[in-house]
C-alpha positions as CSV (number, residue, x, y, z in Angstrom):
1,M,16.5,45.9,0.9
2,S,13.2,44.2,0.4
3,R,11.6,42.0,2.9
4,V,9.9,38.6,2.4
5,V,7.9,37.3,5.2
6,V,5.9,34.1,5.9
7,T,3.1,34.9,8.5
8,D,2.3,31.3,9.2
9,S,3.1,28.1,7.1
10,P,1.2,24.9,6.9
11,F,4.7,23.3,6.0
12,E,7.4,22.0,8.4
13,Q,10.2,24.1,6.5
14,T,10.4,27.4,4.5
15,D,13.3,26.5,2.4
16,L,11.7,27.1,-1.1
17,E,10.6,30.8,0.2
18,A,14.0,31.6,1.7
19,E,15.9,30.5,-1.4
20,V,13.6,32.9,-3.4
21,A,14.2,35.8,-1.0
22,A,18.2,35.1,-1.3
23,A,18.2,35.0,-4.9
24,R,16.5,38.4,-5.0
25,Q,18.7,39.8,-2.4
26,A,15.7,40.3,0.1
27,S,15.7,39.5,3.9
28,F,13.6,36.8,4.9
29,A,11.7,35.8,8.1
30,A,9.3,33.0,9.1
31,Y,6.8,33.6,12.0
32,D,3.6,31.8,13.4
33,C,1.3,34.7,13.5
34,S,-2.2,33.9,14.8
35,S,-3.4,37.4,15.9
36,E,-3.8,40.6,13.9
37,D,-1.1,42.0,16.5
38,D,1.7,39.3,15.5
39,T,0.9,40.0,11.8
40,L,1.1,43.8,12.3
41,R,4.7,43.2,14.0
42,A,5.8,40.6,11.5
43,T,4.9,42.3,8.2
44,K,6.0,45.8,8.7
45,H,7.2,47.3,5.6
46,A,7.4,43.9,3.9
47,Q,7.3,43.7,0.1
48,V,6.1,40.4,0.0
49,V,3.9,38.4,2.4
50,L,3.2,34.7,2.2
51,N,0.0,33.7,4.3
52,N,-1.8,30.8,5.5
53,F,-4.5,31.7,7.9
54,A,-3.2,34.9,10.0
55,P,-5.3,37.8,9.6
56,I,-4.5,40.2,6.8
57,T,-6.6,43.1,7.8
58,R,-6.5,46.8,6.8
59,N,-4.1,47.7,9.5
60,V,-1.8,44.9,8.4
61,L,-2.1,45.8,4.8
62,A,-1.4,49.5,5.4
63,G,1.8,48.5,7.2
64,L,3.2,47.1,4.3
65,A,6.0,48.5,1.8
66,P,4.4,50.3,-1.3
67,D,3.3,48.0,-4.1
68,A,3.6,45.0,-1.8
69,T,2.3,41.5,-2.6
70,V,0.0,39.1,-0.5
71,I,0.3,35.5,-1.5
72,R,-2.1,32.9,0.1
73,Y,-1.2,29.3,0.6
74,G,-4.2,28.0,-1.1
75,V,-7.4,29.1,-2.8
76,G,-9.6,30.9,-0.4
77,Y,-8.5,34.5,0.5
78,D,-11.5,35.4,3.1
79,N,-8.9,36.0,5.6
80,V,-7.6,38.9,3.4
81,D,-9.5,42.2,3.4
82,I,-9.6,42.5,-0.4
83,A,-11.4,46.1,-0.2
84,A,-8.5,47.6,1.7
85,A,-6.2,46.0,-0.5
86,S,-7.9,47.5,-3.6
87,E,-7.7,51.1,-1.8
88,L,-4.1,50.5,-0.7
89,G,-2.7,49.2,-3.8
90,V,-1.6,46.0,-2.3
91,R,-1.7,43.0,-4.7
92,V,-3.4,39.7,-3.3
93,C,-2.5,36.4,-5.3
94,N,-3.7,32.9,-4.5
95,V,-2.7,29.5,-5.8
96,P,-6.2,28.1,-7.0
97,D,-4.9,24.9,-8.7
98,Y,-2.3,23.1,-6.6
99,G,-4.5,20.4,-5.2
100,T,-7.9,20.4,-7.2
101,A,-7.5,16.6,-7.4
102,T,-6.9,15.9,-3.6
103,V,-9.8,18.1,-2.6
104,A,-12.0,16.3,-5.2
105,E,-10.8,12.9,-4.0
106,H,-11.8,13.9,-0.4
107,A,-15.2,15.2,-1.6
108,A,-15.9,12.0,-3.2
109,A,-14.6,9.7,-0.2
110,L,-17.0,11.6,2.1
111,L,-19.9,11.2,-0.3
112,F,-19.1,7.4,-0.9
113,A,-18.9,6.6,3.0
114,L,-22.2,8.7,3.5
115,L,-24.2,7.2,1.0
116,R,-23.2,3.6,1.8
117,R,-23.8,4.5,5.5
118,L,-20.5,3.2,6.5
119,P,-20.3,5.4,9.8
120,H,-23.6,4.0,10.9
121,Y,-22.4,0.4,10.0
122,S,-19.1,0.7,11.7
123,L,-20.5,2.1,14.9
124,A,-23.3,-0.5,15.0
125,V,-20.7,-3.3,14.7
126,K,-18.4,-1.9,17.3
127,T,-21.1,-0.9,19.7
128,D,-23.7,-3.7,19.4
129,G,-21.5,-6.6,17.5
130,W,-23.9,-6.5,14.4
131,C,-27.1,-5.0,13.0
132,A,-29.7,-5.6,10.5
133,T,-28.9,-4.9,6.8
134,R,-31.6,-2.3,6.4
135,A,-31.1,-0.8,10.0
136,F,-30.2,2.4,8.7
137,G,-32.6,2.6,5.7
138,A,-32.4,1.4,1.9
139,L,-29.1,2.0,0.1
140,R,-29.6,3.4,-3.1
141,A,-27.2,2.1,-6.1
142,F,-24.9,4.9,-7.4
143,A,-26.3,4.4,-10.6
144,S,-29.7,5.7,-9.1
145,T,-28.1,8.6,-7.3
146,T,-28.6,12.0,-8.3
147,L,-25.5,14.3,-7.2
148,G,-26.0,18.0,-6.9
149,L,-23.2,20.2,-7.4
150,V,-23.3,23.8,-5.8
151,G,-20.5,25.4,-7.8
152,T,-18.7,23.9,-11.0
153,G,-15.1,25.6,-10.7
154,R,-12.1,23.5,-10.9
155,I,-12.9,21.3,-7.9
156,G,-16.5,20.8,-8.6
157,M,-15.8,19.8,-12.2
158,A,-13.0,17.3,-10.8
159,L,-15.4,15.6,-8.6
160,A,-18.0,15.4,-11.5
161,E,-15.3,13.7,-13.5
162,R,-14.3,11.2,-10.8
163,L,-18.0,10.3,-9.9
164,A,-19.4,10.0,-13.5
165,P,-17.9,6.4,-14.1
166,F,-20.0,5.3,-11.1
167,G,-23.2,6.2,-12.9
168,F,-24.2,9.1,-11.0
169,K,-26.7,11.5,-12.6
170,I,-25.0,14.8,-11.7
171,I,-26.8,18.2,-11.8
172,A,-25.3,21.7,-10.9
173,H,-26.3,25.2,-10.1
174,D,-24.0,27.8,-11.1
175,P,-24.8,31.1,-12.4
176,F,-21.4,31.7,-13.5
177,V,-21.3,28.9,-16.1
178,A,-23.0,28.7,-19.3
179,P,-25.7,25.6,-19.4
180,A,-24.2,24.4,-22.7
181,V,-20.6,24.1,-20.9
182,L,-22.1,21.8,-18.1
183,E,-24.0,20.0,-20.7
184,A,-20.9,19.3,-22.5
185,A,-19.6,17.6,-19.4
186,G,-22.6,15.5,-19.0
187,I,-24.1,17.9,-16.1
188,T,-27.5,19.2,-16.1
189,A,-27.8,22.8,-15.1
190,V,-30.8,23.5,-12.7
191,G,-31.7,26.3,-10.1
192,L,-30.8,26.2,-6.7
193,E,-34.0,25.2,-5.3
194,Q,-34.6,22.5,-7.8
195,L,-31.0,21.2,-6.9
196,L,-31.6,21.1,-3.3
197,G,-35.2,19.4,-3.6
198,T,-34.0,16.8,-6.1
199,A,-30.7,15.6,-5.3
200,H,-29.9,12.6,-3.1
201,A,-26.2,14.0,-2.3
202,V,-25.2,17.6,-2.4
203,S,-21.5,18.8,-2.8
204,L,-20.5,22.7,-2.1
205,H,-17.8,24.2,-4.1
206,L,-18.3,28.0,-3.6
207,P,-16.2,31.0,-2.2
208,L,-17.2,32.4,1.0
209,N,-18.5,36.0,0.5
210,A,-21.7,38.1,1.6
211,S,-23.8,36.2,-1.1
212,T,-23.0,32.8,0.1
213,H,-22.7,33.2,3.7
214,H,-25.0,30.6,5.4
215,L,-26.4,29.6,2.0
216,I,-27.4,26.4,3.7
217,N,-29.5,27.4,6.4
218,A,-32.7,26.5,8.0
219,R,-34.7,27.4,4.9
220,T,-32.7,25.8,2.2
221,L,-32.1,22.6,4.4
222,G,-35.8,22.3,4.5
223,L,-36.0,22.1,0.8
224,M,-33.7,19.0,0.8
225,R,-34.9,15.3,0.9
226,S,-34.9,13.7,4.3
227,D,-32.6,10.7,2.9
228,A,-30.1,13.3,1.3
229,V,-26.3,13.9,2.4
230,L,-24.5,17.2,2.4
231,V,-20.8,17.4,1.9
232,N,-18.8,20.6,2.2
233,T,-15.2,20.8,1.6
234,S,-15.0,24.6,0.6
235,R,-15.6,26.9,3.3
236,G,-17.4,26.6,6.7
237,G,-19.3,29.8,6.6
238,L,-21.4,28.5,3.8
239,V,-23.4,26.2,6.2
240,D,-25.2,27.4,9.3
241,A,-23.9,24.6,11.4
242,E,-26.8,25.0,14.2
243,A,-29.4,24.4,11.4
244,L,-27.5,21.5,10.1
245,A,-27.3,19.9,13.3
246,A,-31.0,20.4,14.0
247,A,-32.1,19.1,10.5
248,I,-30.1,15.9,11.1
249,E,-31.3,15.6,14.8
250,S,-35.0,15.8,13.5
251,G,-34.5,13.3,10.7
252,A,-35.0,16.2,8.0
253,L,-31.5,15.3,6.6
254,A,-29.7,11.9,6.4
255,A,-26.3,12.8,7.2
256,A,-23.2,15.2,6.2
257,G,-19.4,15.0,5.7
258,L,-17.6,18.5,6.8
259,D,-14.2,19.2,6.2
260,V,-14.5,23.0,7.0
261,F,-16.0,24.8,9.7
262,E,-17.0,28.5,10.4
263,S,-14.6,28.3,13.5
264,E,-11.8,26.3,13.3
265,P,-10.7,24.3,15.3
266,L,-14.4,23.2,15.7
267,D,-15.8,24.6,18.9
268,G,-15.9,21.8,21.7
269,D,-19.6,22.3,22.3
270,S,-20.5,22.1,18.8
271,P,-23.6,19.9,18.5
272,L,-22.2,18.4,15.4
273,R,-19.8,16.4,17.5
274,R,-22.3,14.2,19.0
275,L,-24.2,13.1,16.0
276,S,-23.0,9.8,14.6
277,Q,-24.4,10.7,11.1
278,V,-22.0,13.5,10.6
279,I,-18.2,12.8,9.5
280,L,-15.9,15.5,10.6
281,T,-12.4,15.8,9.0
282,P,-10.1,18.8,10.4
283,H,-9.8,20.8,7.1
284,V,-7.4,18.3,5.4
285,A,-9.1,17.8,2.1
286,F,-6.4,19.6,0.4
287,V,-3.5,17.6,2.1
288,S,-1.6,15.1,0.3
289,A,2.2,14.8,-0.1
290,D,2.0,15.9,-3.9
291,A,-0.3,18.7,-3.3
292,S,1.6,20.2,-0.4
293,L,4.8,20.3,-2.6
294,N,2.8,22.1,-5.4
295,L,1.3,24.3,-3.1
296,Q,4.4,25.4,-1.6
297,R,6.5,25.6,-4.9
298,M,3.7,27.6,-6.8
299,A,3.6,30.0,-4.0
300,A,7.3,30.6,-3.9
301,E,7.2,31.1,-7.7
302,E,4.6,33.6,-7.4
303,A,7.0,35.2,-4.7
304,D,9.8,35.1,-7.1
305,R,7.4,37.0,-9.8
306,A,6.4,39.7,-7.4
307,L,10.1,40.4,-6.4
308,S,11.4,40.4,-10.1
309,G,8.6,42.8,-11.5
310,A,7.2,39.9,-13.5
311,K,3.6,39.5,-14.4
312,L,1.8,37.6,-11.4
313,R,0.1,34.2,-12.4
314,N,-3.1,34.5,-10.4
315,W,-3.9,38.0,-9.0
316,V,-7.3,37.7,-7.4
317,H,-7.7,41.4,-6.5
318,P,-10.3,42.5,-7.2
319,P,-11.7,39.1,-6.4
320,S,-13.9,36.9,-8.8
321,D,-17.0,35.7,-7.3
322,D,-17.4,32.7,-9.1
323,Q,-13.8,31.4,-8.0
324,E,-14.1,28.4,-5.7
325,A,-12.7,27.8,-2.1
326,R,-10.5,25.0,-0.9
């Protein structure tokens, strides 16, 4: 009998996954794995593994059934050893389009709050009673603001669509997308250094891999405008948090909005926690009632395809470097 295993779930219930397993006469078990050892024990000989953040290492992959499938709840899959999956013949799938609008809207909310200095004004009123109109510098009208997108996959493009009506000038760096495609969407293609040096707001929409790890670092932060803001709703490892905190503390960068972190939960002693210029949210950009329902349903449907031998909808193995992360 085939085994369907949920290593760890972002949902309150796993009824949909259990129903798929029952319909295909497979056994089903749901766990709350966090370590490699937990995951090894839970997934032994499993045919289908549905995974949130539990580590899917080479050892875990080696213990699965032949021709097994790992389905990641979400877009990114940096917790899965893709190279080992390739060698071992394990298929890896993700769900890239369950919450595109939700993540784009969260990024937009962070951008609006930062550009209008809402955290600064709110804190001033709460602690001091009031403040001068220009206490935190001049406020730039959105129609005079240049937004730089680093990555223009589904979420980056959805963000651009939502911001265009406000009059933003939108530029982007994405080596995997032809400039003509961006131009058709009203976006100007530029090099990364030009984007960082020009944009008043920068939003990251990239996967995390060897080439993008700490893309935002002391050097690249030094290219940015001192009045610029940075938003990251993709992967925490894209940003060197220590360098970012230092840039904001020194006044080299105005502010940042972060939903993702290299270590989650965010370290208790992280310097980002003490900065009033930084908005921190706990990896919730993808969260909405509609998006959660879509994610669970689409992951369960992929599990059904894996069990039935049907063509998988979104096989990411070998991975595509231009695929954006949640």
